[in-house]
Jmol script that loads the backbone (N, CA, C; Angstrom):
load data "model"
ATOM      1  N   ILE A   1     114.785 111.601 101.235  1.00  0.00           N
ATOM      2  CA  ILE A   1     113.509 111.805 101.738  1.00  0.00           C
ATOM      3  C   ILE A   1     113.139 110.314 102.344  1.00  0.00           C
ATOM      4  N   ILE A   2     113.463 109.218 101.763  1.00  0.00           N
ATOM      5  CA  ILE A   2     113.154 107.831 102.104  1.00  0.00           C
ATOM      6  C   ILE A   2     114.029 107.732 103.461  1.00  0.00           C
ATOM      7  N   MET A   3     115.212 108.122 103.496  1.00  0.00           N
ATOM      8  CA  MET A   3     116.072 107.729 104.784  1.00  0.00           C
ATOM      9  C   MET A   3     115.347 108.581 105.949  1.00  0.00           C
ATOM     10  N   SER A   4     114.888 109.740 105.670  1.00  0.00           N
ATOM     11  CA  SER A   4     114.388 110.597 106.742  1.00  0.00           C
ATOM     12  C   SER A   4     113.026 109.945 107.216  1.00  0.00           C
ATOM     13  N   ALA A   5     112.277 109.479 106.270  1.00  0.00           N
ATOM     14  CA  ALA A   5     111.025 108.695 106.654  1.00  0.00           C
ATOM     15  C   ALA A   5     111.310 107.582 107.558  1.00  0.00           C
ATOM     16  N   GLY A   6     112.439 106.791 107.184  1.00  0.00           N
ATOM     17  CA  GLY A   6     112.716 105.717 107.832  1.00  0.00           C
ATOM     18  C   GLY A   6     113.285 106.004 109.327  1.00  0.00           C
ATOM     19  N   VAL A   7     113.928 107.040 109.367  1.00  0.00           N
ATOM     20  CA  VAL A   7     114.575 107.608 110.808  1.00  0.00           C
ATOM     21  C   VAL A   7     113.321 107.953 111.538  1.00  0.00           C
ATOM     22  N   ILE A   8     112.216 108.628 110.977  1.00  0.00           N
ATOM     23  CA  ILE A   8     111.231 109.023 111.853  1.00  0.00           C
ATOM     24  C   ILE A   8     110.348 107.958 112.160  1.00  0.00           C
ATOM     25  N   PHE A   9     110.185 106.906 111.245  1.00  0.00           N
ATOM     26  CA  PHE A   9     109.552 105.661 111.731  1.00  0.00           C
ATOM     27  C   PHE A   9     110.243 104.920 112.846  1.00  0.00           C
ATOM     28  N   VAL A  10     111.547 104.769 112.780  1.00  0.00           N
ATOM     29  CA  VAL A  10     112.421 104.153 113.921  1.00  0.00           C
ATOM     30  C   VAL A  10     112.203 104.901 115.097  1.00  0.00           C
ATOM     31  N   CYS A  11     112.322 106.210 115.008  1.00  0.00           N
ATOM     32  CA  CYS A  11     112.101 106.907 116.353  1.00  0.00           C
ATOM     33  C   CYS A  11     110.729 106.818 116.892  1.00  0.00           C
ATOM     34  N   TYR A  12     109.800 106.771 116.102  1.00  0.00           N
ATOM     35  CA  TYR A  12     108.336 106.544 116.615  1.00  0.00           C
ATOM     36  C   TYR A  12     108.131 105.229 117.211  1.00  0.00           C
ATOM     37  N   SER A  13     108.639 104.116 116.556  1.00  0.00           N
ATOM     38  CA  SER A  13     108.508 102.793 117.065  1.00  0.00           C
ATOM     39  C   SER A  13     109.239 102.622 118.367  1.00  0.00           C
ATOM     40  N   THR A  14     110.412 103.276 118.218  1.00  0.00           N
ATOM     41  CA  THR A  14     111.184 103.108 119.610  1.00  0.00           C
ATOM     42  C   THR A  14     110.560 103.777 120.814  1.00  0.00           C
ATOM     43  N   ILE A  15     109.901 104.958 120.535  1.00  0.00           N
ATOM     44  CA  ILE A  15     109.340 105.681 121.675  1.00  0.00           C
ATOM     45  C   ILE A  15     108.035 104.882 122.064  1.00  0.00           C
ATOM     46  N   LYS A  16     107.419 104.284 121.224  1.00  0.00           N
ATOM     47  CA  LYS A  16     106.236 103.612 121.588  1.00  0.00           C
ATOM     48  C   LYS A  16     106.484 102.146 122.327  1.00  0.00           C
ATOM     49  N   ILE A  17     107.639 101.505 121.941  1.00  0.00           N
ATOM     50  CA  ILE A  17     108.046 100.480 122.671  1.00  0.00           C
ATOM     51  C   ILE A  17     108.541 100.702 124.056  1.00  0.00           C
ATOM     52  N   ALA A  18     109.231 101.761 124.184  1.00  0.00           N
ATOM     53  CA  ALA A  18     109.795 102.143 125.373  1.00  0.00           C
ATOM     54  C   ALA A  18     108.671 102.646 126.297  1.00  0.00           C
ATOM     55  N   PHE A  19     107.659 103.252 125.810  1.00  0.00           N
ATOM     56  CA  PHE A  19     106.571 103.642 126.507  1.00  0.00           C
ATOM     57  C   PHE A  19     105.934 102.405 127.223  1.00  0.00           C
ATOM     58  N   TYR A  20     105.572 101.346 126.422  1.00  0.00           N
ATOM     59  CA  TYR A  20     104.848 100.057 126.927  1.00  0.00           C
ATOM     60  C   TYR A  20     105.834  99.435 127.870  1.00  0.00           C
ATOM     61  N   LYS A  21     106.977  99.606 127.644  1.00  0.00           N
ATOM     62  CA  LYS A  21     107.994  98.742 128.457  1.00  0.00           C
ATOM     63  C   LYS A  21     108.208  99.294 129.768  1.00  0.00           C
ATOM     64  N   ARG A  22     107.983 100.605 129.924  1.00  0.00           N
ATOM     65  CA  ARG A  22     108.149 101.487 131.277  1.00  0.00           C
ATOM     66  C   ARG A  22     106.790 101.981 131.835  1.00  0.00           C
ATOM     67  N   LYS A  23     105.823 101.384 131.566  1.00  0.00           N
ATOM     68  CA  LYS A  23     104.562 102.018 131.953  1.00  0.00           C
ATOM     69  C   LYS A  23     104.449 102.223 133.387  1.00  0.00           C
ATOM     70  N   GLU A  24     104.834 101.176 134.268  1.00  0.00           N
ATOM     71  CA  GLU A  24     104.898 101.396 135.624  1.00  0.00           C
ATOM     72  C   GLU A  24     105.782 102.531 136.168  1.00  0.00           C
ATOM     73  N   GLU A  25     106.826 102.834 135.380  1.00  0.00           N
ATOM     74  CA  GLU A  25     107.817 103.878 135.842  1.00  0.00           C
ATOM     75  C   GLU A  25     107.082 105.252 135.523  1.00  0.00           C
ATOM     76  N   ILE A  26     106.337 105.257 134.407  1.00  0.00           N
ATOM     77  CA  ILE A  26     105.715 106.490 134.229  1.00  0.00           C
ATOM     78  C   ILE A  26     104.476 106.756 135.196  1.00  0.00           C
ATOM     79  N   GLU A  27     103.826 105.788 135.588  1.00  0.00           N
ATOM     80  CA  GLU A  27     102.749 106.028 136.569  1.00  0.00           C
ATOM     81  C   GLU A  27     103.394 106.470 137.815  1.00  0.00           C
ATOM     82  N   THR A  28     104.476 105.984 138.280  1.00  0.00           N
ATOM     83  CA  THR A  28     105.293 106.525 139.404  1.00  0.00           C
ATOM     84  C   THR A  28     105.574 107.928 139.322  1.00  0.00           C
ATOM     85  N   PHE A  29     106.179 108.200 138.263  1.00  0.00           N
ATOM     86  CA  PHE A  29     106.454 109.695 137.863  1.00  0.00           C
ATOM     87  C   PHE A  29     105.259 110.621 137.983  1.00  0.00           C
ATOM     88  N   LYS A  30     104.095 110.045 137.447  1.00  0.00           N
ATOM     89  CA  LYS A  30     102.923 110.816 137.453  1.00  0.00           C
ATOM     90  C   LYS A  30     102.444 111.114 138.946  1.00  0.00           C
ATOM     91  N   LEU A  31     102.629 109.949 139.632  1.00  0.00           N
ATOM     92  CA  LEU A  31     102.028 110.190 141.051  1.00  0.00           C
ATOM     93  C   LEU A  31     102.938 111.064 141.911  1.00  0.00           C
ATOM     94  N   LEU A  32     104.189 111.205 141.539  1.00  0.00           N
ATOM     95  CA  LEU A  32     105.126 112.147 142.137  1.00  0.00           C
ATOM     96  C   LEU A  32     105.131 113.467 141.603  1.00  0.00           C
ATOM     97  N   GLY A  33     104.230 113.720 140.720  1.00  0.00           N
ATOM     98  CA  GLY A  33     103.986 115.068 140.123  1.00  0.00           C
ATOM     99  C   GLY A  33     104.894 115.724 139.078  1.00  0.00           C
ATOM    100  N   ALA A  34     105.440 114.619 138.323  1.00  0.00           N
ATOM    101  CA  ALA A  34     106.261 115.080 137.128  1.00  0.00           C
ATOM    102  C   ALA A  34     105.558 115.588 135.966  1.00  0.00           C
ATOM    103  N   THR A  35     105.976 116.644 135.268  1.00  0.00           N
ATOM    104  CA  THR A  35     105.402 117.178 134.123  1.00  0.00           C
ATOM    105  C   THR A  35     105.355 116.268 133.002  1.00  0.00           C
ATOM    106  N   ARG A  36     104.529 116.591 131.987  1.00  0.00           N
ATOM    107  CA  ARG A  36     104.527 115.690 130.876  1.00  0.00           C
ATOM    108  C   ARG A  36     105.818 115.802 130.140  1.00  0.00           C
ATOM    109  N   GLY A  37     106.427 116.886 129.954  1.00  0.00           N
ATOM    110  CA  GLY A  37     107.718 117.095 129.450  1.00  0.00           C
ATOM    111  C   GLY A  37     108.824 116.305 129.933  1.00  0.00           C
ATOM    112  N   PHE A  38     108.816 116.399 131.151  1.00  0.00           N
ATOM    113  CA  PHE A  38     109.828 115.665 131.985  1.00  0.00           C
ATOM    114  C   PHE A  38     109.662 114.169 131.816  1.00  0.00           C
ATOM    115  N   ILE A  39     108.577 113.529 131.600  1.00  0.00           N
ATOM    116  CA  ILE A  39     108.405 112.148 131.383  1.00  0.00           C
ATOM    117  C   ILE A  39     108.721 111.818 129.945  1.00  0.00           C
ATOM    118  N   ARG A  40     108.310 112.713 128.996  1.00  0.00           N
ATOM    119  CA  ARG A  40     108.263 112.565 127.464  1.00  0.00           C
ATOM    120  C   ARG A  40     109.923 112.593 127.046  1.00  0.00           C
ATOM    121  N   ALA A  41     110.699 113.459 127.719  1.00  0.00           N
ATOM    122  CA  ALA A  41     112.055 113.771 127.030  1.00  0.00           C
ATOM    123  C   ALA A  41     112.977 112.634 127.073  1.00  0.00           C
ATOM    124  N   PRO A  42     113.069 111.692 127.994  1.00  0.00           N
ATOM    125  CA  PRO A  42     113.860 110.599 127.896  1.00  0.00           C
ATOM    126  C   PRO A  42     113.471 109.767 126.704  1.00  0.00           C
ATOM    127  N   PHE A  43     112.294 109.459 126.387  1.00  0.00           N
ATOM    128  CA  PHE A  43     111.803 108.683 125.382  1.00  0.00           C
ATOM    129  C   PHE A  43     112.038 109.348 124.048  1.00  0.00           C
ATOM    130  N   VAL A  44     112.067 110.613 123.853  1.00  0.00           N
ATOM    131  CA  VAL A  44     112.320 111.346 122.677  1.00  0.00           C
ATOM    132  C   VAL A  44     113.886 111.249 122.274  1.00  0.00           C
ATOM    133  N   ILE A  45     114.583 111.350 123.335  1.00  0.00           N
ATOM    134  CA  ILE A  45     116.177 111.273 123.298  1.00  0.00           C
ATOM    135  C   ILE A  45     116.487 109.942 122.897  1.00  0.00           C
ATOM    136  N   GLU A  46     115.928 109.000 123.520  1.00  0.00           N
ATOM    137  CA  GLU A  46     116.260 107.594 123.188  1.00  0.00           C
ATOM    138  C   GLU A  46     115.804 107.229 121.709  1.00  0.00           C
ATOM    139  N   GLY A  47     114.726 107.622 121.271  1.00  0.00           N
ATOM    140  CA  GLY A  47     114.368 107.379 120.076  1.00  0.00           C
ATOM    141  C   GLY A  47     115.130 108.125 118.825  1.00  0.00           C
ATOM    142  N   SER A  48     115.398 109.257 119.181  1.00  0.00           N
ATOM    143  CA  SER A  48     116.374 110.109 118.366  1.00  0.00           C
ATOM    144  C   SER A  48     117.845 109.515 118.161  1.00  0.00           C
ATOM    145  N   VAL A  49     118.311 109.056 119.182  1.00  0.00           N
ATOM    146  CA  VAL A  49     119.604 108.536 119.146  1.00  0.00           C
ATOM    147  C   VAL A  49     119.638 107.158 118.356  1.00  0.00           C
ATOM    148  N   LEU A  50     118.580 106.304 118.730  1.00  0.00           N
ATOM    149  CA  LEU A  50     118.494 105.118 117.997  1.00  0.00           C
ATOM    150  C   LEU A  50     118.254 105.241 116.503  1.00  0.00           C
ATOM    151  N   GLY A  51     117.455 106.268 116.182  1.00  0.00           N
ATOM    152  CA  GLY A  51     117.280 106.574 114.776  1.00  0.00           C
ATOM    153  C   GLY A  51     118.431 107.104 113.976  1.00  0.00           C
ATOM    154  N   MET A  52     119.202 107.921 114.774  1.00  0.00           N
ATOM    155  CA  MET A  52     120.396 108.500 114.117  1.00  0.00           C
ATOM    156  C   MET A  52     121.503 107.269 113.812  1.00  0.00           C
ATOM    157  N   PHE A  53     121.578 106.350 114.828  1.00  0.00           N
ATOM    158  CA  PHE A  53     122.542 105.196 114.534  1.00  0.00           C
ATOM    159  C   PHE A  53     122.033 104.461 113.436  1.00  0.00           C
ATOM    160  N   GLY A  54     120.648 104.146 113.450  1.00  0.00           N
ATOM    161  CA  GLY A  54     120.058 103.558 112.392  1.00  0.00           C
ATOM    162  C   GLY A  54     120.321 104.127 110.967  1.00  0.00           C
ATOM    163  N   GLY A  55     120.177 105.331 111.008  1.00  0.00           N
ATOM    164  CA  GLY A  55     120.587 106.187 109.638  1.00  0.00           C
ATOM    165  C   GLY A  55     121.956 106.032 109.209  1.00  0.00           C
ATOM    166  N   ILE A  56     122.884 106.153 110.225  1.00  0.00           N
ATOM    167  CA  ILE A  56     124.375 106.048 110.010  1.00  0.00           C
ATOM    168  C   ILE A  56     124.505 104.666 109.541  1.00  0.00           C
ATOM    169  N   ALA A  57     124.009 103.656 110.134  1.00  0.00           N
ATOM    170  CA  ALA A  57     124.250 102.188 109.703  1.00  0.00           C
ATOM    171  C   ALA A  57     123.786 101.989 108.292  1.00  0.00           C
ATOM    172  N   SER A  58     122.566 102.572 107.934  1.00  0.00           N
ATOM    173  CA  SER A  58     121.901 102.302 106.586  1.00  0.00           C
ATOM    174  C   SER A  58     122.978 103.039 105.555  1.00  0.00           C
ATOM    175  N   THR A  59     123.374 104.244 105.863  1.00  0.00           N
ATOM    176  CA  THR A  59     124.169 104.877 105.007  1.00  0.00           C
ATOM    177  C   THR A  59     125.352 104.147 104.578  1.00  0.00           C
ATOM    178  N   ALA A  60     125.989 103.743 105.707  1.00  0.00           N
ATOM    179  CA  ALA A  60     127.139 102.870 105.563  1.00  0.00           C
ATOM    180  C   ALA A  60     127.005 101.630 104.624  1.00  0.00           C
ATOM    181  N   ALA A  61     125.859 100.990 104.896  1.00  0.00           N
ATOM    182  CA  ALA A  61     125.578  99.799 104.162  1.00  0.00           C
ATOM    183  C   ALA A  61     125.513 100.159 102.731  1.00  0.00           C
ATOM    184  N   ALA A  62     124.725 101.311 102.565  1.00  0.00           N
ATOM    185  CA  ALA A  62     124.603 101.696 101.055  1.00  0.00           C
ATOM    186  C   ALA A  62     125.920 101.954 100.376  1.00  0.00           C
ATOM    187  N   PHE A  63     126.643 102.675 101.080  1.00  0.00           N
ATOM    188  CA  PHE A  63     127.908 103.130 100.460  1.00  0.00           C
ATOM    189  C   PHE A  63     128.836 101.919 100.241  1.00  0.00           C
ATOM    190  N   ALA A  64     128.892 100.836 101.075  1.00  0.00           N
ATOM    191  CA  ALA A  64     129.627  99.692 101.003  1.00  0.00           C
ATOM    192  C   ALA A  64     128.916  98.848  99.850  1.00  0.00           C
ATOM    193  N   PHE A  65     127.720  98.813  99.594  1.00  0.00           N
ATOM    194  CA  PHE A  65     127.042  98.054  98.564  1.00  0.00           C
ATOM    195  C   PHE A  65     127.386  98.943  97.176  1.00  0.00           C
ATOM    196  N   TYR A  66     127.443 100.149  97.247  1.00  0.00           N
ATOM    197  CA  TYR A  66     127.726 101.046  96.017  1.00  0.00           C
ATOM    198  C   TYR A  66     129.269 100.631  95.601  1.00  0.00           C
ATOM    199  N   TYR A  67     130.167 100.697  96.622  1.00  0.00           N
ATOM    200  CA  TYR A  67     131.446 100.349  96.379  1.00  0.00           C
ATOM    201  C   TYR A  67     131.664  99.059  95.574  1.00  0.00           C
ATOM    202  N   VAL A  68     130.948  98.101  96.147  1.00  0.00           N
ATOM    203  CA  VAL A  68     131.070  96.672  95.616  1.00  0.00           C
ATOM    204  C   VAL A  68     130.520  96.740  94.018  1.00  0.00           C
ATOM    205  N   VAL A  69     129.465  97.392  93.939  1.00  0.00           N
ATOM    206  CA  VAL A  69     128.971  97.387  92.540  1.00  0.00           C
ATOM    207  C   VAL A  69     129.768  98.217  91.650  1.00  0.00           C
ATOM    208  N   PHE A  70     130.231  99.320  92.154  1.00  0.00           N
ATOM    209  CA  PHE A  70     130.968 100.197  91.241  1.00  0.00           C
ATOM    210  C   PHE A  70     132.367  99.697  90.899  1.00  0.00           C
ATOM    211  N   TYR A  71     133.015  99.301  91.773  1.00  0.00           N
ATOM    212  CA  TYR A  71     134.556  99.080  91.817  1.00  0.00           C
ATOM    213  C   TYR A  71     134.738  97.604  91.366  1.00  0.00           C
ATOM    214  N   LYS A  72     134.080  96.744  91.856  1.00  0.00           N
ATOM    215  CA  LYS A  72     134.085  95.252  91.656  1.00  0.00           C
ATOM    216  C   LYS A  72     133.556  94.878  90.353  1.00  0.00           C
ATOM    217  N   VAL A  73     132.221  95.225  90.259  1.00  0.00           N
ATOM    218  CA  VAL A  73     131.394  94.662  89.046  1.00  0.00           C
ATOM    219  C   VAL A  73     131.963  95.413  87.828  1.00  0.00           C
ATOM    220  N   THR A  74     132.109  96.802  87.908  1.00  0.00           N
ATOM    221  CA  THR A  74     132.605  97.510  86.736  1.00  0.00           C
ATOM    222  C   THR A  74     133.973  96.982  86.141  1.00  0.00           C
ATOM    223  N   ALA A  75     134.803  96.413  87.133  1.00  0.00           N
ATOM    224  CA  ALA A  75     136.005  95.635  86.595  1.00  0.00           C
ATOM    225  C   ALA A  75     135.672  94.512  85.603  1.00  0.00           C
ATOM    226  N   ALA A  76     134.638  93.766  85.958  1.00  0.00           N
ATOM    227  CA  ALA A  76     134.102  92.643  85.049  1.00  0.00           C
ATOM    228  C   ALA A  76     133.329  93.168  83.928  1.00  0.00           C
ATOM    229  N   ILE A  77     132.595  94.243  84.009  1.00  0.00           N
ATOM    230  CA  ILE A  77     131.758  94.794  82.968  1.00  0.00           C
ATOM    231  C   ILE A  77     132.094  96.299  82.819  1.00  0.00           C
ATOM    232  N   PRO A  78     133.009  96.610  82.032  1.00  0.00           N
ATOM    233  CA  PRO A  78     133.511  98.025  82.005  1.00  0.00           C
ATOM    234  C   PRO A  78     132.298  98.999  81.363  1.00  0.00           C
ATOM    235  N   ILE A  79     131.338  98.689  80.658  1.00  0.00           N
ATOM    236  CA  ILE A  79     130.372  99.531  80.276  1.00  0.00           C
ATOM    237  C   ILE A  79     129.503 100.106  81.423  1.00  0.00           C
ATOM    238  N   LEU A  80     129.451  99.439  82.422  1.00  0.00           N
ATOM    239  CA  LEU A  80     128.798 100.073  83.671  1.00  0.00           C
ATOM    240  C   LEU A  80     129.327 101.269  84.107  1.00  0.00           C
ATOM    241  N   LYS A  81     130.611 101.482  83.924  1.00  0.00           N
ATOM    242  CA  LYS A  81     131.223 102.770  84.451  1.00  0.00           C
ATOM    243  C   LYS A  81     130.546 104.033  83.836  1.00  0.00           C
ATOM    244  N   ILE A  82     130.020 103.799  82.723  1.00  0.00           N
ATOM    245  CA  ILE A  82     129.377 105.075  82.006  1.00  0.00           C
ATOM    246  C   ILE A  82     127.999 105.246  82.579  1.00  0.00           C
ATOM    247  N   LEU A  83     127.390 104.235  83.211  1.00  0.00           N
ATOM    248  CA  LEU A  83     126.082 104.407  83.717  1.00  0.00           C
ATOM    249  C   LEU A  83     126.025 104.820  85.263  1.00  0.00           C
ATOM    250  N   LEU A  84     127.235 104.573  85.874  1.00  0.00           N
ATOM    251  CA  LEU A  84     127.343 104.809  87.371  1.00  0.00           C
ATOM    252  C   LEU A  84     128.151 106.067  87.747  1.00  0.00           C
ATOM    253  N   PHE A  85     127.755 106.902  88.622  1.00  0.00           N
ATOM    254  CA  PHE A  85     128.584 107.946  89.206  1.00  0.00           C
ATOM    255  C   PHE A  85     129.778 107.354  90.093  1.00  0.00           C
ATOM    256  N   PRO A  86     130.897 108.001  90.064  1.00  0.00           N
ATOM    257  CA  PRO A  86     131.783 107.695  91.115  1.00  0.00           C
ATOM    258  C   PRO A  86     131.242 108.111  92.513  1.00  0.00           C
ATOM    259  N   LEU A  87     131.865 107.363  93.364  1.00  0.00           N
ATOM    260  CA  LEU A  87     131.386 107.446  94.896  1.00  0.00           C
ATOM    261  C   LEU A  87     131.738 108.876  95.276  1.00  0.00           C
ATOM    262  N   GLU A  88     132.728 109.476  94.990  1.00  0.00           N
ATOM    263  CA  GLU A  88     133.071 111.022  95.292  1.00  0.00           C
ATOM    264  C   GLU A  88     131.863 111.843  94.993  1.00  0.00           C
ATOM    265  N   THR A  89     131.172 111.773  93.801  1.00  0.00           N
ATOM    266  CA  THR A  89     130.093 112.629  93.372  1.00  0.00           C
ATOM    267  C   THR A  89     128.881 112.442  94.414  1.00  0.00           C
ATOM    268  N   PHE A  90     128.630 111.317  94.814  1.00  0.00           N
ATOM    269  CA  PHE A  90     127.658 111.075  95.909  1.00  0.00           C
ATOM    270  C   PHE A  90     127.899 111.582  97.161  1.00  0.00           C
ATOM    271  N   LEU A  91     129.137 111.574  97.556  1.00  0.00           N
ATOM    272  CA  LEU A  91     129.625 112.204  98.897  1.00  0.00           C
ATOM    273  C   LEU A  91     129.499 113.650  98.624  1.00  0.00           C
ATOM    274  N   ALA A  92     129.951 114.172  97.505  1.00  0.00           N
ATOM    275  CA  ALA A  92     129.806 115.780  97.349  1.00  0.00           C
ATOM    276  C   ALA A  92     128.320 116.171  97.404  1.00  0.00           C
ATOM    277  N   LEU A  93     127.488 115.297  96.849  1.00  0.00           N
ATOM    278  CA  LEU A  93     126.050 115.807  96.784  1.00  0.00           C
ATOM    279  C   LEU A  93     125.434 115.579  98.273  1.00  0.00           C
ATOM    280  N   PHE A  94     125.972 114.452  99.014  1.00  0.00           N
ATOM    281  CA  PHE A  94     125.481 114.404 100.428  1.00  0.00           C
ATOM    282  C   PHE A  94     125.918 115.494 101.284  1.00  0.00           C
ATOM    283  N   GLN A  95     127.153 115.920 100.931  1.00  0.00           N
ATOM    284  CA  GLN A  95     127.752 117.128 101.920  1.00  0.00           C
ATOM    285  C   GLN A  95     126.920 118.379 101.602  1.00  0.00           C
ATOM    286  N   PHE A  96     126.574 118.495 100.307  1.00  0.00           N
ATOM    287  CA  PHE A  96     125.745 119.765  99.902  1.00  0.00           C
ATOM    288  C   PHE A  96     124.320 119.708 100.524  1.00  0.00           C
ATOM    289  N   GLY A  97     123.731 118.554 100.475  1.00  0.00           N
ATOM    290  CA  GLY A  97     122.542 118.368 101.147  1.00  0.00           C
ATOM    291  C   GLY A  97     122.451 118.681 102.707  1.00  0.00           C
ATOM    292  N   VAL A  98     123.655 118.196 103.405  1.00  0.00           N
ATOM    293  CA  VAL A  98     123.739 118.415 104.754  1.00  0.00           C
ATOM    294  C   VAL A  98     123.876 119.802 105.066  1.00  0.00           C
ATOM    295  N   GLN A  99     124.611 120.562 104.302  1.00  0.00           N
ATOM    296  CA  GLN A  99     124.928 121.976 104.349  1.00  0.00           C
ATOM    297  C   GLN A  99     123.647 122.834 104.286  1.00  0.00           C
ATOM    298  N   ARG A 100     122.721 122.292 103.506  1.00  0.00           N
ATOM    299  CA  ARG A 100     121.333 123.040 103.245  1.00  0.00           C
ATOM    300  C   ARG A 100     120.522 122.918 104.394  1.00  0.00           C
ATOM    301  N   LEU A 101     120.628 121.864 105.370  1.00  0.00           N
ATOM    302  CA  LEU A 101     120.009 121.704 106.538  1.00  0.00           C
ATOM    303  C   LEU A 101     120.149 122.998 107.375  1.00  0.00           C
TER     304      LEU A 101
END
end "model"
wireframe off; spacefill off
backbone 0.3
color backbone group
């Protein structure tokens, strides 16, 4: 849920920044008679792609952090293996969640 909220926030922010950055271009499209959907579509696509890459990057960073904690730190402190799940369990849960979408 937190990652989804982050992706939505990134998409919204990207669309808003791109809108202000291309204000003159939008005015030109309006003067030429473009529909609102035609003007809006590139911004939605750009925000979605950037949000997707942000989600992928944050997921990769989370897995890398977990790898360091689980495999490196538990070598020094073996009792932590009892408290932490193996990475394969999280990947299985992630795959199950994606299948439910």
